C-alpha positions, -999 to 999 in steps of 0.1 A, spaced: -323 206 -237 -315 240 -226 -306 241 -183 -292 271 -183 -309 297 -159 -323 322 -186 -355 339 -196 -367 329 -229 -375 355 -254 -413 361 -255 -419 369 -295 -433 352 -322 -400 338 -332 -398 322 -367 -397 282 -367 -356 276 -356 -349 308 -343 -338 306 -305 -333 338 -280 -331 339 -245 -314 361 -218 -294 348 -187 -298 353 -155 -272 363 -129 -278 329 -103 -282 294 -111 -250 286 -124 -214 300 -127 -185 303 -104 -178 341 -99 -175 358 -65 -192 387 -56 -202 415 -64 -199 393 -98 -218 365 -85 -223 341 -98 -231 336 -137 -209 367 -148 -204 366 -186 -184 396 -192 -161 424 -179 -134 407 -199 -120 440 -205 -128 463 -173 -101 471 -154 -122 463 -121 -136 431 -135 -141 396 -128 -113 372 -136 -110 364 -169 -106 327 -162 -135 326 -144 -156 345 -168 -144 318 -195 -153 288 -171 -191 305 -171 -190 310 -207 -184 272 -213 -208 264 -187 -233 282 -205 -222 262 -239 -230 233 -222 -262 236 -199 -277 254 -231 -270 229 -255 -257 255 -283 -248 243 -318 -213 261 -315 -194 285 -296 -211 320 -294 -196 349 -312 -188 376 -285 -179 411 -289 -157 439 -274 -187 464 -270 -179 499 -272 -216 518 -273 -207 524 -309 -225 517 -342 -204 492 -359 -220 457 -370 -201 426 -376 -216 398 -401 -204 364 -391 -207 335 -414 -192 306 -394 -183 296 -357 -155 320 -342 -117 317 -343 -106 308 -306 -72 323 -318 -88 356 -330 -96 385 -307 -135 394 -301 -144 418 -328 -148 458 -317 -184 462 -323 -220 462 -308 -241 443 -327 -240 407 -348 -256 397 -379 -257 361 -396 -278 338 -422 -260 309 -414 -277 284 -392 -256 270 -364 -240 306 -358 -246 320 -319 -249 357 -315 -239 370 -282 -248 407 -266 -237 414 -229 -258 439 -211 -262 452 -174 -291 479 -180 -283 487 -218 -309 469 -244 -304 439 -261 -324 438 -290 -326 403 -309 -339 406 -347 -349 379 -371 -364 376 -405 -400 364 -408 -390 337 -428 -360 324 -406 -331 329 -429 -315 359 -409 -310 369 -374 -290 398 -359 -284 408 -318 -273 444 -307 -263 461 -278 -278 498 -277 -270 517 -243 -281 552 -246 -253 562 -264 -254 540 -290 -294 540 -292 -291 581 -299 -263 573 -322 -282 550 -344 -271 515 -332 -302 501 -341 -306 518 -376 -274 502 -381 -282 471 -373 -311 473 -398 -288 483 -426 -266 455 -421 -295 430 -425 -302 416 -458 -340 415 -446 -363 445 -452 -370 459 -421 -408 454 -427 -401 415 -425 -383 416 -394 -397 407 -357 -374 419 -327 -374 411 -288 -361 437 -265 -345 419 -236 -342 431 -200 -330 463 -194 -329 496 -174 -369 501 -168 -390 535 -174 -396 536 -135 -357 531 -123 -336 547 -151 -331 585 -142 -310 604 -165 -298 639 -170 -299 667 -196 -270 651 -214 -294 619 -221 -322 638 -226 -308 663 -253 -291 634 -272 -326 619 -282 -347 650 -282 -323 674 -302 -329 648 -332 -366 640 -327 -389 666 -308 -413 637 -300 -388 615 -281 -398 636 -253 -427 617 -246 -403 588 -236 -391 611 -204 -408 619 -172 -394 646 -153 -383 640 -119 -363 669 -104 -345 699 -119 -326 687 -151 -334 650 -146 -359 624 -161 -370 588 -158 -362 575 -192 -378 548 -214 -351 530 -235 -377 504 -251 -401 530 -260 -373 549 -275 -361 518 -293 -396 511 -304 -397 546 -320 -365 548 -339 -372 511 -352 -405 521 -364 -392 552 -382 -366 529 -400 -400 508 -415 -403 478 -387 -441 475 -380 -448 482 -339 -467 451 -338 -435 432 -347 -415 448 -318 -419 427 -285 -406 427 -251 -391 457 -229 -409 449 -201 -382 433 -176 -361 459 -155 -328 448 -147 -322 474 -120 -357 465 -100 -346 427 -99 -312 422 -81 -321 385 -77 -323 379 -114 -302 406 -132 -267 423 -132 -274 461 -129 -243 487 -135 -266 515 -124 -278 496 -90 -245 484 -81 -217 502 -100 -193 471 -99 -213 444 -118 -213 413 -138 -226 407 -172 -257 389 -188 -258 378 -220 -286 375 -246 -282 347 -272 -298 341 -307 -292 314 -333 -309 297 -360 -313 259 -357 -288 241 -379 
């Protein structure tokens, strides 16, 4: 039984597919500003103590009753996708990638975020899953499209959930972000609301939905995107809000 502090994915998951995003409080031993259930920042120069992060990750596995140790990534805001078919090698370095795909039941996929989009995919027949990390750089470069391309299931046969991320009422961006999307797709401007000269509020979930539909997913199969990390400091870490920040994790697996 899952006793970890989490938000369960709100989507019509196929039978045996599980997904959730962790909360920042309710477990963990990290001290401020990473208090308490920080699961990331292993590689950041100003990050949490690696031994503390390891303790938090071990606690997550126990409290959530995971079927195996999660596959963690060294995320770099790129478009690389790693396919995994078994439990992680404890002695191997974490892969440099921003998404994971598996067709193996019991393999746990993990994505770290603190404002970026965590997106989970599942084949409607329950035989394949994926999890992707998509901040605005990765999203504009095609991270979600790369994830779909790496899956064996056609896009029309997938269902997706967008987890907690920077919300459209709080995520202000500049011209570089606006141009990164609108230069590729003029109609993407509908996802930006002007605030002051050279600045907009960006709707990352809307941009993600637009790109997924363009690659063959049905709009009605894309769920979530309504939880804002910036707006809820008691529940979520947020790099935009706090600067130095921990990371929440979004996990997915197929029941073995």
